[in-house]
C-alpha positions as CSV (number, residue, x, y, z in Angstrom):
1,X,-0.1,-0.1,0.2
2,X,1.2,3.4,-0.4
3,X,2.6,5.8,2.2
4,X,1.5,9.1,0.5
5,X,-0.9,10.3,-2.7
6,X,-1.8,13.2,-4.0
7,X,-5.5,14.2,-4.8
8,X,-5.6,16.0,-8.3
9,X,-8.9,17.3,-7.8
10,X,-10.9,20.0,-5.7
11,X,-13.7,20.2,-3.7
12,X,-16.1,17.3,-2.0
13,X,-14.0,14.6,-4.2
14,X,-10.8,15.5,-2.7
15,X,-12.1,15.6,0.6
16,X,-13.8,12.2,0.2
17,X,-10.6,10.6,-0.9
18,X,-8.7,12.3,1.9
19,X,-11.3,10.8,4.4
20,X,-10.3,7.1,3.2
21,X,-6.4,7.9,3.1
22,X,-6.9,9.8,6.7
23,X,-8.5,6.0,7.7
24,X,-6.1,4.1,6.2
25,X,-3.0,5.7,7.8
26,X,-1.8,7.2,3.7
27,X,-0.8,11.0,4.2
28,X,-2.8,13.3,1.6
29,X,-1.4,16.2,-0.7
30,X,-3.6,18.9,-1.7
31,X,-3.0,20.9,-4.9
32,X,-5.2,24.5,-5.5
33,X,-5.4,27.1,-7.2
34,X,-5.8,30.7,-6.5
35,X,-9.6,30.5,-5.7
36,X,-9.0,27.6,-3.7
37,X,-6.3,29.0,-1.1
38,X,-8.6,28.4,1.8
39,X,-10.9,25.4,0.4
40,X,-12.0,23.0,2.4
41,X,-10.2,20.4,0.5
42,X,-7.0,21.9,1.1
43,X,-7.3,21.5,5.1
44,X,-8.8,18.1,5.0
45,X,-5.1,17.0,3.3
46,X,-1.9,16.8,5.5
47,X,0.1,18.7,2.7
48,X,-1.1,21.5,0.0
49,X,0.9,22.4,-3.0
50,X,-0.6,25.8,-4.8
51,X,-0.6,25.1,-9.0
52,X,-1.8,28.5,-10.7
53,X,-4.6,31.0,-11.0
54,X,-8.5,30.2,-11.0
55,X,-9.9,28.9,-13.6
56,X,-9.1,25.3,-14.4
57,X,-6.9,26.1,-17.8
58,X,-4.7,27.8,-15.0
59,X,-4.4,24.9,-12.5
60,X,-6.0,21.9,-11.9
61,X,-5.2,21.0,-16.4
62,X,-2.1,21.4,-16.0
63,X,-0.5,18.4,-16.3
64,X,3.1,19.0,-15.7
65,X,2.5,21.3,-12.7
66,X,0.6,18.5,-10.6
67,X,3.7,15.7,-11.8
68,X,6.2,18.6,-10.1
69,X,3.6,18.8,-7.3
70,X,3.5,14.7,-6.6
71,X,7.5,14.8,-7.2
72,X,7.8,17.8,-5.1
73,X,6.0,15.8,-2.2
74,X,7.4,12.8,-2.3
75,X,3.9,11.4,-3.3
76,X,4.2,7.5,-4.8
77,X,0.9,7.8,-6.7
78,X,-2.3,10.7,-8.1
79,X,-5.8,9.9,-7.5
80,X,-7.5,11.8,-10.2
81,X,-11.0,12.3,-8.8
82,X,-13.6,12.5,-11.4
83,X,-13.5,15.8,-13.9
84,X,-10.4,17.8,-14.6
85,X,-7.7,14.9,-15.8
86,X,-9.4,11.8,-14.4
87,X,-10.1,10.5,-17.8
88,X,-7.2,12.3,-19.9
89,X,-4.5,10.2,-21.2
90,X,-1.9,11.9,-21.7
91,X,-1.9,13.1,-18.2
92,X,-2.0,8.9,-16.9
93,X,0.7,9.0,-19.4
94,X,3.0,11.4,-18.0
95,X,2.6,10.0,-14.4
96,X,3.6,6.6,-16.2
97,X,6.4,8.3,-17.4
98,X,7.4,10.0,-13.8
99,X,7.4,7.0,-12.0
100,X,4.0,8.0,-10.0
101,X,1.3,5.6,-9.8
102,X,-1.8,6.7,-11.6
103,X,-5.1,5.7,-9.4
104,X,-7.1,4.5,-12.7
105,X,-7.0,2.5,-15.3
106,X,-4.3,1.8,-17.7
107,X,-3.3,4.4,-20.6
108,X,-4.4,1.9,-23.7
109,X,-8.4,1.5,-21.8
110,X,-8.4,5.3,-21.2
111,X,-7.6,5.6,-24.7
112,X,-10.4,3.2,-26.1
113,X,-13.2,4.3,-23.9
114,X,-12.1,7.9,-23.8
115,X,-13.6,8.5,-27.5
116,X,-17.3,7.9,-27.4
117,X,-17.1,6.6,-30.9
118,X,-14.1,4.6,-30.5
119,X,-16.2,2.3,-27.1
120,X,-18.7,2.4,-29.9
121,X,-16.7,0.6,-32.2
122,X,-15.4,-1.8,-29.3
123,X,-18.9,-2.7,-28.2
124,X,-20.3,-3.2,-32.0
125,X,-16.9,-5.6,-32.4
126,X,-18.3,-7.0,-28.9
127,X,-21.7,-7.9,-30.0
128,X,-23.1,-5.9,-27.3
129,X,-26.7,-4.1,-28.4
130,X,-25.9,-0.5,-29.7
131,X,-28.3,2.9,-30.1
132,X,-28.5,3.2,-34.0
133,X,-25.9,6.1,-34.9
134,X,-23.3,8.1,-36.7
135,X,-19.9,7.5,-35.0
136,X,-17.0,7.6,-37.8
137,X,-14.0,9.9,-38.4
138,X,-15.0,12.0,-41.2
139,X,-16.7,15.2,-39.3
140,X,-17.6,17.1,-42.0
141,X,-21.3,19.1,-41.2
142,X,-22.7,18.3,-44.6
143,X,-21.8,14.5,-43.9
144,X,-23.3,15.0,-40.6
145,X,-26.4,16.4,-41.3
146,X,-26.7,14.1,-44.1
147,X,-26.1,10.6,-41.3
148,X,-28.4,12.8,-39.1
149,X,-31.3,12.9,-41.9
150,X,-31.0,9.0,-42.9
151,X,-30.6,8.5,-39.0
152,X,-34.1,10.4,-38.6
153,X,-35.1,12.9,-36.3
154,X,-35.1,13.7,-33.3
155,X,-31.2,13.3,-32.8
156,X,-28.3,13.7,-30.0
157,X,-25.5,15.2,-31.2
158,X,-22.6,13.9,-28.3
159,X,-19.4,15.1,-28.2
160,X,-17.1,12.3,-28.4
161,X,-14.3,13.1,-26.0
162,X,-17.4,14.7,-24.2
163,X,-18.8,13.4,-20.2
164,X,-21.2,15.3,-17.6
165,X,-23.7,16.6,-20.0
166,X,-21.7,18.6,-21.8
167,X,-21.1,19.0,-25.7
168,X,-24.8,17.7,-25.9
169,X,-28.0,18.9,-28.0
170,X,-31.0,17.1,-28.8
171,X,-31.8,18.3,-32.7
172,X,-35.7,17.8,-33.4
173,X,-35.7,19.0,-37.3
174,X,-33.1,19.1,-39.7
175,X,-34.0,22.8,-40.1
176,X,-32.0,23.0,-36.1
177,X,-29.6,20.8,-37.2
178,X,-26.2,23.6,-38.3
179,X,-27.4,25.8,-35.2
180,X,-27.2,22.7,-33.0
181,X,-23.8,21.1,-34.6
182,X,-21.7,24.4,-34.6
183,X,-22.7,25.1,-30.6
184,X,-22.0,21.4,-29.6
185,X,-18.8,22.2,-31.2
186,X,-17.7,25.1,-29.4
187,X,-18.7,23.8,-26.3
188,X,-17.1,20.3,-26.8
189,X,-13.8,22.1,-27.9
190,X,-14.1,24.4,-24.7
191,X,-14.8,21.8,-22.3
192,X,-12.6,19.0,-23.2
193,X,-10.0,20.9,-26.5
194,X,-11.9,18.1,-28.7
195,X,-14.8,19.0,-31.2
196,X,-15.6,16.0,-32.3
197,X,-19.1,14.7,-32.1
198,X,-21.5,11.8,-32.6
199,X,-24.7,11.2,-33.6
200,X,-27.2,9.1,-32.3
201,X,-31.4,8.2,-32.6
202,X,-32.6,10.2,-29.9
203,X,-35.2,7.4,-28.2
204,X,-38.4,9.0,-26.1
205,X,-39.0,8.4,-22.4
206,X,-35.5,6.4,-22.1
207,X,-33.9,5.5,-18.8
208,X,-30.3,5.8,-17.8
209,X,-29.1,2.6,-15.5
210,X,-25.1,2.2,-15.4
211,X,-23.2,-0.4,-13.5
212,X,-20.6,-0.2,-11.1
213,X,-17.4,-2.7,-12.0
214,X,-14.2,-3.2,-10.8
215,X,-11.0,-4.8,-12.3
216,X,-7.4,-5.8,-11.0
217,X,-4.2,-6.9,-12.2
218,X,-4.9,-10.5,-11.2
219,X,-7.8,-11.6,-13.2
220,X,-10.5,-10.4,-11.2
221,X,-13.8,-8.4,-12.3
222,X,-17.0,-8.1,-10.8
223,X,-19.9,-5.5,-10.9
224,X,-21.0,-4.0,-7.8
225,X,-24.9,-3.6,-9.4
226,X,-27.0,-1.0,-10.9
227,X,-28.1,2.3,-10.4
228,X,-30.3,4.3,-11.7
229,X,-29.2,7.9,-12.9
230,X,-32.7,8.7,-15.1
231,X,-33.5,12.0,-13.2
232,X,-31.6,14.6,-15.2
233,X,-31.6,18.4,-16.1
234,X,-29.6,19.9,-19.2
235,X,-28.6,16.2,-19.9
236,X,-26.6,15.9,-16.2
237,X,-27.7,13.8,-13.4
238,X,-29.6,15.0,-10.3
239,X,-30.6,12.1,-7.9
240,X,-29.0,9.0,-8.3
241,X,-30.4,5.3,-6.5
242,X,-29.5,2.3,-6.2
243,X,-30.3,-0.5,-6.9
244,X,-32.3,0.7,-10.0
245,X,-36.1,-0.1,-9.2
246,X,-38.3,-1.8,-10.9
247,X,-35.5,-4.2,-13.5
248,X,-36.1,-7.9,-12.8
249,X,-32.9,-10.1,-11.4
250,X,-32.8,-11.4,-15.0
251,X,-32.1,-8.0,-16.7
252,X,-29.9,-6.8,-13.9
253,X,-27.8,-10.1,-14.1
254,X,-27.6,-9.7,-17.6
255,X,-26.4,-6.0,-17.5
256,X,-23.7,-6.6,-14.9
257,X,-22.3,-9.3,-17.0
258,X,-22.1,-7.3,-20.0
259,X,-20.7,-4.2,-18.2
260,X,-17.7,-6.8,-16.7
261,X,-17.4,-8.1,-20.7
262,X,-16.8,-4.4,-21.5
263,X,-13.9,-3.6,-18.8
264,X,-12.3,-7.6,-19.9
265,X,-12.6,-6.2,-23.5
266,X,-10.2,-3.5,-22.9
267,X,-7.9,-5.1,-20.1
268,X,-9.5,-2.6,-17.5
269,X,-8.0,-1.9,-14.2
270,X,-9.6,-0.1,-11.0
271,X,-13.4,1.4,-11.3
272,X,-15.2,2.1,-13.8
273,X,-19.0,2.4,-15.0
274,X,-20.8,1.3,-17.6
275,X,-24.1,3.5,-18.9
276,X,-26.8,2.0,-20.3
277,X,-30.0,3.6,-21.8
278,X,-32.7,1.5,-21.4
279,X,-36.4,1.2,-23.0
280,X,-39.7,1.0,-21.4
281,X,-39.6,-2.7,-22.6
282,X,-36.5,-3.3,-20.6
283,X,-33.8,-3.3,-23.6
284,X,-31.1,-1.5,-23.1
285,X,-27.8,-0.2,-25.1
286,X,-24.4,1.0,-24.2
287,X,-24.2,3.9,-24.0
288,X,-20.1,5.0,-22.8
289,X,-17.8,3.6,-20.5
290,X,-16.7,6.1,-17.5
291,X,-12.8,5.2,-16.8
292,X,-13.4,6.7,-13.1
293,X,-15.0,6.8,-10.2
294,X,-18.7,9.0,-10.5
295,X,-19.8,11.1,-8.2
296,X,-22.8,8.9,-7.3
297,X,-20.4,6.2,-6.2
298,X,-22.0,6.8,-2.8
299,X,-25.2,4.9,-3.3
300,X,-23.2,2.5,-4.3
301,X,-21.3,2.1,-1.3
302,X,-24.3,2.7,0.5
303,X,-26.1,-0.4,-0.5
304,X,-22.5,-2.7,-0.1
305,X,-20.9,-1.3,2.6
306,X,-17.8,-1.1,0.5
307,X,-15.3,1.8,0.2
308,X,-14.8,2.1,-3.2
309,X,-11.5,4.8,-2.6
310,X,-10.4,1.7,-0.6
311,X,-10.7,-0.4,-3.1
312,X,-9.3,1.7,-5.9
313,X,-6.2,2.1,-3.8
314,X,-5.8,-1.4,-3.2
315,X,-6.0,-2.1,-7.0
316,X,-3.9,0.4,-8.2
317,X,-1.7,-1.0,-5.4
318,X,-1.3,-4.4,-7.2
319,X,-3.9,-6.1,-4.7
320,X,-6.5,-8.2,-5.9
321,X,-9.9,-7.1,-5.7
322,X,-11.1,-7.2,-1.5
323,X,-14.4,-9.6,-2.7
324,X,-15.3,-11.7,-5.6
325,X,-19.0,-11.4,-7.1
326,X,-20.7,-14.2,-5.0
327,X,-19.6,-12.2,-1.7
328,X,-21.4,-9.0,-3.0
329,X,-24.2,-8.5,-1.8
330,X,-27.0,-5.2,-1.3
331,X,-28.7,-4.1,1.9
332,X,-31.2,-2.0,1.2
333,X,-31.8,1.4,-0.4
334,X,-30.0,4.5,-1.2
335,X,-30.9,7.6,-2.5
336,X,-28.6,10.5,-3.3
337,X,-29.4,14.1,-4.1
338,X,-27.0,17.1,-6.0
339,X,-27.5,20.1,-3.8
340,X,-26.7,23.1,-6.5
341,X,-26.1,26.6,-6.2
342,X,-28.6,27.8,-9.2
343,X,-31.7,28.7,-10.5
344,X,-34.0,26.1,-11.2
345,X,-36.7,28.4,-12.0
346,X,-34.0,30.2,-14.8
347,X,-33.2,27.3,-16.8
348,X,-31.0,26.0,-13.9
349,X,-28.5,28.8,-14.3
350,X,-25.2,28.2,-12.0
351,X,-25.6,30.7,-9.2
352,X,-22.7,31.8,-7.2
353,X,-21.7,33.9,-4.0
354,X,-20.4,33.5,-0.6
355,X,-22.2,30.3,1.7
356,X,-23.3,32.8,4.7
357,X,-25.4,30.2,6.3
358,X,-25.0,26.2,5.8
359,X,-26.8,24.0,7.5
360,X,-27.4,20.6,6.6
361,X,-29.4,17.6,8.1
362,X,-27.9,15.2,11.2
363,X,-25.7,13.0,9.9
364,X,-22.4,11.4,9.1
365,X,-20.4,13.4,6.9
366,X,-17.9,11.1,4.9
367,X,-15.0,14.0,5.2
368,X,-14.3,13.5,8.4
369,X,-12.9,10.5,11.0
370,X,-14.2,7.3,10.3
371,X,-16.7,6.8,7.9
372,X,-19.7,4.9,8.7
373,X,-21.2,3.8,5.7
374,X,-24.2,2.3,6.9
375,X,-25.3,5.4,8.8
376,X,-29.0,6.4,7.6
377,X,-27.9,10.2,6.1
378,X,-24.5,10.9,5.0
379,X,-23.4,14.3,3.9
380,X,-20.1,14.7,1.2
381,X,-19.1,18.4,0.8
382,X,-16.8,20.5,-0.1
383,X,-17.4,23.7,1.3
384,X,-17.9,25.3,4.2
385,X,-20.1,28.4,5.5
386,X,-18.1,31.5,4.4
387,X,-17.0,29.6,1.7
388,X,-17.8,31.2,-2.0
389,X,-19.4,29.3,-4.7
390,X,-17.4,30.9,-7.9
391,X,-18.0,30.9,-11.7
392,X,-14.7,29.2,-11.7
393,X,-16.3,25.4,-11.4
394,X,-19.3,23.1,-10.5
395,X,-21.5,24.8,-8.7
396,X,-22.4,21.6,-6.5
397,X,-22.5,22.4,-2.5
398,X,-23.1,19.1,-1.6
399,X,-24.3,15.4,-2.2
400,X,-26.8,14.2,0.6
401,X,-27.1,10.2,0.6
402,X,-30.0,7.9,2.4
403,X,-30.0,4.6,3.0
404,X,-33.4,2.5,3.8
405,X,-34.3,-0.3,4.3
406,X,-36.4,-0.2,1.7
407,X,-37.0,2.3,-1.2
408,X,-40.1,3.7,0.4
409,X,-37.9,4.3,3.5
410,X,-35.7,6.1,1.9
411,X,-37.7,8.5,-0.1
412,X,-39.5,9.6,3.3
413,X,-35.7,10.1,4.9
414,X,-34.5,12.0,1.8
415,X,-37.8,14.4,2.1
416,X,-37.3,14.8,5.7
417,X,-33.4,15.3,5.3
418,X,-34.0,17.8,2.4
419,X,-36.7,20.0,4.5
420,X,-33.7,19.7,6.9
421,X,-31.2,21.9,4.2
422,X,-30.4,25.3,5.1
423,X,-28.5,27.7,2.8
424,X,-28.1,31.7,2.3
425,X,-26.1,33.2,0.0
426,X,-26.6,31.7,-3.6
427,X,-29.5,30.5,-4.8
428,X,-30.1,26.4,-4.6
429,X,-32.3,23.4,-6.0
430,X,-33.1,22.3,-2.6
431,X,-36.8,22.8,-3.0
432,X,-37.0,21.6,-6.3
433,X,-35.1,18.8,-5.6
434,X,-38.3,18.2,-2.4
435,X,-40.6,18.4,-5.3
436,X,-39.0,16.1,-7.0
437,X,-38.6,13.4,-4.4
438,X,-42.2,13.8,-3.6
439,X,-43.4,13.3,-7.0
440,X,-45.6,11.1,-7.9
441,X,-43.7,9.6,-10.8
442,X,-40.5,9.5,-8.6
443,X,-42.7,8.1,-5.7
444,X,-43.7,4.9,-7.8
445,X,-40.4,4.7,-9.8
446,X,-41.7,5.9,-13.2
447,X,-38.4,7.3,-14.2
448,X,-37.0,8.5,-17.4
449,X,-34.3,10.8,-18.8
450,X,-37.1,13.5,-19.4
451,X,-39.3,13.4,-16.0
452,X,-38.2,17.0,-15.1
453,X,-39.4,18.6,-18.9
454,X,-42.3,15.9,-19.2
455,X,-43.6,17.3,-15.3
456,X,-42.2,21.0,-15.5
457,X,-45.5,22.6,-14.9
458,X,-46.6,20.7,-11.8
459,X,-42.5,20.4,-10.7
460,X,-42.5,24.3,-10.8
461,X,-45.9,25.4,-9.8
462,X,-46.6,27.7,-6.9
463,X,-46.7,26.0,-3.6
464,X,-48.7,27.5,-0.5
465,X,-46.1,28.0,2.1
466,X,-46.6,28.6,5.9
467,X,-46.3,32.4,5.5
468,X,-48.1,33.5,8.6
469,X,-45.9,31.2,10.9
470,X,-42.5,32.5,8.9
471,X,-43.9,36.2,9.3
472,X,-44.3,35.6,13.2
473,X,-40.4,34.4,13.5
474,X,-38.9,37.3,11.4
475,X,-40.5,40.2,13.7
476,X,-39.9,38.0,16.4
477,X,-36.4,38.2,15.2
478,X,-36.1,41.6,14.4
479,X,-38.2,42.4,17.7
480,X,-35.8,41.6,19.3
481,X,-32.9,42.9,17.5
482,X,-34.5,46.1,17.8
483,X,-34.2,45.4,21.8
484,X,-36.7,43.0,23.1
485,X,-35.7,40.6,25.6
486,X,-34.6,36.9,25.4
487,X,-37.4,35.7,26.8
488,X,-41.0,36.9,26.4
489,X,-39.3,39.3,24.1
490,X,-41.1,42.5,23.4
491,X,-39.9,46.1,22.5
492,X,-42.3,47.0,25.7
493,X,-39.2,45.5,28.1
494,X,-36.7,48.1,26.3
495,X,-36.0,51.6,27.8
496,X,-36.4,53.0,24.3
497,X,-39.9,51.8,23.9
498,X,-41.4,53.4,26.9
499,X,-44.4,55.1,26.8
500,X,-46.8,56.9,29.4
501,X,-50.6,55.8,29.9
502,X,-51.2,54.3,26.5
503,X,-49.7,51.1,24.3
504,X,-46.9,50.5,21.9
505,X,-47.6,50.4,18.3
506,X,-44.8,49.5,16.1
507,X,-45.0,48.9,12.2
508,X,-42.8,46.8,10.4
509,X,-42.4,47.1,6.7
510,X,-41.4,44.1,4.6
511,X,-40.8,42.8,1.7
512,X,-41.6,39.2,0.4
513,X,-38.5,38.0,-1.3
514,X,-39.4,35.3,-3.5
515,X,-43.0,36.7,-4.7
516,X,-41.5,40.7,-5.0
517,X,-44.2,42.1,-3.0
518,X,-44.4,44.9,-0.4
519,X,-46.5,45.1,3.3
520,X,-46.8,45.8,6.9
521,X,-47.2,44.1,10.1
522,X,-48.1,45.8,13.0
523,X,-46.9,45.1,16.4
524,X,-49.0,46.0,19.5
525,X,-48.6,45.9,23.0
526,X,-50.8,47.2,25.4
527,X,-50.5,46.0,28.9
528,X,-50.3,42.0,29.3
529,X,-51.4,42.1,25.8
530,X,-49.5,41.5,22.3
531,X,-50.9,41.4,18.7
532,X,-49.5,41.2,15.5
533,X,-52.2,42.2,12.5
534,X,-51.2,41.2,9.3
535,X,-53.2,41.7,5.7
536,X,-56.5,42.9,8.2
537,X,-56.2,40.0,10.3
538,X,-54.9,40.7,14.2
539,X,-53.9,37.9,16.2
540,X,-52.5,37.4,19.9
541,X,-48.7,36.9,19.5
542,X,-45.9,36.1,21.6
543,X,-42.3,35.0,21.3
544,X,-39.2,34.1,22.4
545,X,-35.8,33.2,21.8
546,X,-35.2,29.0,21.5
547,X,-32.4,27.0,22.7
548,X,-30.4,26.7,19.3
549,X,-28.5,29.5,17.4
550,X,-31.1,31.4,15.2
551,X,-33.5,29.5,16.9
552,X,-37.0,31.5,17.8
553,X,-40.8,30.2,19.0
554,X,-43.7,32.0,18.2
555,X,-47.3,32.0,19.0
556,X,-49.8,33.9,16.7
557,X,-53.1,33.1,17.2
558,X,-53.7,29.3,17.9
559,X,-50.2,28.3,15.7
560,X,-47.3,27.7,17.3
561,X,-44.2,27.3,15.3
562,X,-40.1,26.8,16.6
563,X,-38.2,27.6,13.2
564,X,-34.5,29.4,12.6
565,X,-33.9,32.6,11.4
566,X,-30.8,33.5,9.7
567,X,-30.5,37.5,9.4
568,X,-28.1,38.8,7.0
569,X,-28.4,42.7,6.9
570,X,-32.4,43.4,6.3
571,X,-33.1,39.8,5.0
572,X,-34.3,37.4,7.3
573,X,-34.1,33.9,5.9
574,X,-36.8,32.3,7.7
575,X,-36.4,28.1,8.2
576,X,-39.4,26.7,9.5
577,X,-42.1,23.4,8.7
578,X,-39.6,22.5,6.1
579,X,-39.5,25.4,4.0
580,X,-37.1,28.4,3.4
581,X,-39.0,32.1,3.2
582,X,-37.3,35.4,3.1
583,X,-38.5,38.8,4.2
584,X,-36.6,42.2,4.1
585,X,-37.3,44.6,6.6
586,X,-37.7,48.1,4.8
587,X,-37.7,51.4,6.6
588,X,-41.1,52.4,4.9
589,X,-39.8,56.3,5.3
590,X,-36.4,56.0,3.8
591,X,-36.7,53.0,1.5
592,X,-38.6,52.7,-1.9
593,X,-39.3,49.2,-3.8
594,X,-36.9,48.2,-6.3
595,X,-37.5,49.3,-10.3
596,X,-36.2,47.1,-12.7
597,X,-33.9,48.5,-15.6
598,X,-35.7,50.2,-18.5
599,X,-36.5,48.1,-21.5
600,X,-34.4,47.1,-23.6
601,X,-31.4,46.3,-21.0
602,X,-30.2,43.0,-21.6
603,X,-28.0,41.5,-18.5
604,X,-25.6,39.3,-17.8
605,X,-27.7,36.2,-15.7
606,X,-24.8,34.8,-14.4
607,X,-21.1,35.8,-14.5
608,X,-19.0,34.3,-17.4
609,X,-17.1,35.1,-20.3
610,X,-18.7,35.5,-23.5
611,X,-17.9,33.5,-26.5
612,X,-20.1,34.5,-29.5
613,X,-21.8,37.9,-30.3
614,X,-24.2,37.0,-33.0
615,X,-25.4,40.7,-33.7
616,X,-23.6,44.3,-34.1
617,X,-24.8,47.8,-34.1
618,X,-28.2,48.5,-36.5
619,X,-29.1,44.7,-36.5
620,X,-33.0,44.7,-36.4
621,X,-34.0,41.8,-34.7
622,X,-37.5,39.8,-33.4
623,X,-38.5,39.0,-29.9
624,X,-36.6,36.1,-28.7
625,X,-33.4,36.3,-31.4
626,X,-29.9,35.1,-30.0
627,X,-27.9,37.9,-29.5
628,X,-24.7,36.7,-27.6
629,X,-23.9,33.6,-26.0
630,X,-22.1,33.4,-22.7
631,X,-20.2,30.1,-21.0
632,X,-20.1,30.0,-17.4
633,X,-19.0,26.4,-15.9
634,X,-18.6,25.0,-19.0
635,X,-22.4,25.5,-20.0
636,X,-23.6,27.8,-22.8
637,X,-26.6,30.2,-22.2
638,X,-27.3,32.0,-25.4
639,X,-29.2,35.7,-24.4
640,X,-32.0,36.4,-26.4
641,X,-34.2,39.5,-27.6
642,X,-36.7,39.7,-25.1
643,X,-38.7,42.1,-27.7
644,X,-38.3,43.1,-31.1
645,X,-35.9,46.0,-31.5
646,X,-32.5,47.4,-32.8
647,X,-29.8,46.9,-31.7
648,X,-27.5,50.4,-30.9
649,X,-24.8,49.2,-29.1
650,X,-22.7,45.9,-28.3
651,X,-20.9,46.5,-24.7
652,X,-18.4,43.1,-24.7
653,X,-16.6,41.2,-27.6
654,X,-15.6,37.7,-27.6
655,X,-13.3,36.6,-25.1
656,X,-14.4,39.2,-22.2
657,X,-15.5,38.5,-18.9
658,X,-18.6,39.5,-17.8
659,X,-19.8,40.0,-14.1
660,X,-23.5,39.2,-12.7
661,X,-26.2,41.4,-13.8
662,X,-23.5,43.3,-16.3
663,X,-25.3,45.3,-19.2
664,X,-24.5,43.7,-22.5
665,X,-25.9,45.6,-25.1
666,X,-28.4,47.7,-25.7
667,X,-31.2,47.2,-27.5
668,X,-34.1,49.9,-28.9
669,X,-36.9,48.5,-28.6
670,X,-40.0,49.3,-30.8
């Protein structure tokens, strides 16, 4: 076994690998960029080496700097995590040339499976079922268009060297093919340095089911069962679970054996995932093989009780697989939810900012101490309260993983765990995840990759929240902050609020942040009676501070509630009854409602880089006409015209970095 390894990654996967190293007594070395100088993964390791600027290209993708760091620290091996250089054959070869063990498959296996087109050819030769498509070397645009027409629409364009949902486009009509191909190639080149694409028939209502495989250098190869990863947005996974629900034992066995056969076909070593696309009739087709550990590996660990990172280390150290196929068993059901900093209602645009308040449900954090893979709740996270979600990397905040004896038990546990999450700073998808988990199709296992789009209206429908209770807690926190006492708090108890021969009344101005509505609440005390009035209804009102940090208890009318209020300036973030609401306190004499900018002002929806300017001053456009294409976190976002008009000024050029909310161009509407 190794004495010291370098982890060539960041965030939660770097913390995750460091945890296993700590448990096994292996020293770990972190690498970090300028943006990650104070990151959690740096603190989780025994040593840390700075490798460059904030962008991935300046740091985590610099092969020579990582090799130098490994040599300088005496690391015997490098664990690439996932993403970045994890499936880069040049990096694996550089490690080998430097005498450093690459904790992953042989270079030849990465090369064989790293190209989707080459992998399809291998699987075709091995008689593995493939989706109809074009995987050829000729990338002439007209030829690709003809192939797509021959396959029949809809078709799926995929970056040949891609992964993680990047460089993928669904094309519904021949008229849309050219534009989709250009966009796909741009994103593929930006993300992977390779703009080659392949084309496949796009299957309607398919499931995405994958199999975890492991192989050693002694001829051993096993599968650690299956996972369902069908719930996706923008071709990226949101919820994963193991085992995949609703599949027969025969289909599971056939998929597992096919996955092992695929691994053996390329003399695979280490952890890998063979991904299949499955129809509603149970037919499955090979999609790709990821030659690395997957983001969703914790659900497999939860149901098998195995530490997959430990398996990786042992196999890389030339040990045989810890268990045979017959010894592997499944215990219960596990579900993973990826908590992202993003705007679900704005097309899942990434969100950035400081995590001013971060509270996860009670559970085992795998990154700390001895892991308990049978714990009912597990948290894998690479950030802490006070850290920033930047535009440079994937906006994941944490992975929330739950285990139950049955899928129903795991679903209930996941719902409770999500309701306990509290995040203040960037927008998150926590509420959206709750909606999916409690939705009828997910609860009944009616899964496919179009679940979110198909049930969009229901998943994004307005929901009734505990407004009155949350308002009472916000008022309690404000009145306490403004001079109330800790117990039976009341402004009457503060000297500044003393009145002679009369009661005390205070009008509190608020803005409901989510609904952009301004309103008032009136607190009054007359003798021993306290009331709170809102929307014409006056009710008895008492409150006190709770025992926990940011905790308050309130009674308004017949409703009693305990919740937590995090105050960020004049914004009161209230977490109660499993819901999150935010109220902004307003001095009604000093503040007016915010007004939006003038019509025709187009702004950046997130920080990023301009990669295409599609218009120039004088261009006449219709509503929806694409104007500018931005890239953030390796995803493309097209800014369209909000109305018909004439472009009068373009404020940024290709290659420019822009801040969130920056005006991009001026449009004369009309």
